[in-house]
Phi, psi and omega in degrees: 000135180280134173280166179300321180296317179294322180297315180299323180297330183275352182278139174293154181304319181303320180290322177295320178297315181296315180299324181285347179068029184276336184224131176304143185307316183296322179287325177296315180296322177295319178294321176299317179297318178298316180298316180295313184288332182267348182075017180260166180280147183302314181302320178298316180294316180299318179293315181300322181276000179071023183272342182214144179280157182301316182294316179298317179297315180298321179295319179293319178295320177301314178299315181298322182271358180071032182245159174284140172261133179235154172268092186300331180296343179268003182246139172278143177282132171270109186293340173294320177292314181305319184292350181279349180234134181296150178302319181301312180293317180301314180289320181301321185252010180047061183221146180219121171286128186231353184206141173252125178249177180301326185258008177143200186257138176264125182241122176270136181229146175281333182227079183286002176267358183277095187296325177299320179295314179302313180298317181297319181291315179300322181288337183265327184272123179289146180081192182281157178231134172243120180270143172228160180258146176213167178288153177301319180301316181290321178294317179297322177295320178293322177297318178295319178298319184284321190239353186086191180297151182297133177286159178264075181292000000 
């Protein structure tokens, strides 16, 4: 039997947006069509068109992925945690380790649905990793706080 959490994970983002009542149906369907024809992700199209806010989108993606959403700006960075992931990987995947817990490192990500990123981070960070979702703006601000302005690699 599927739990409610597992059921939400199986729902497409468009259905979660519709259930939340964040975007009128006609605009959502138009954005879905744009995403399909352009090969882009629905969330990217919705944000670009100004139909959904960054925080609302991040919360829905967290729900979809079965992850906790956090307000990263309210957390202090633990620099011991930050040092466990290379700057290059952190910037490449817009992810920041910010806390060490008993069972591992907590890593905030702007795109927790990016499986390549998850795999890269897990392979680089020693011990266990617990992923949480945060807005891209907040993760980028934390990256700047941790590493300074982005280098021109």
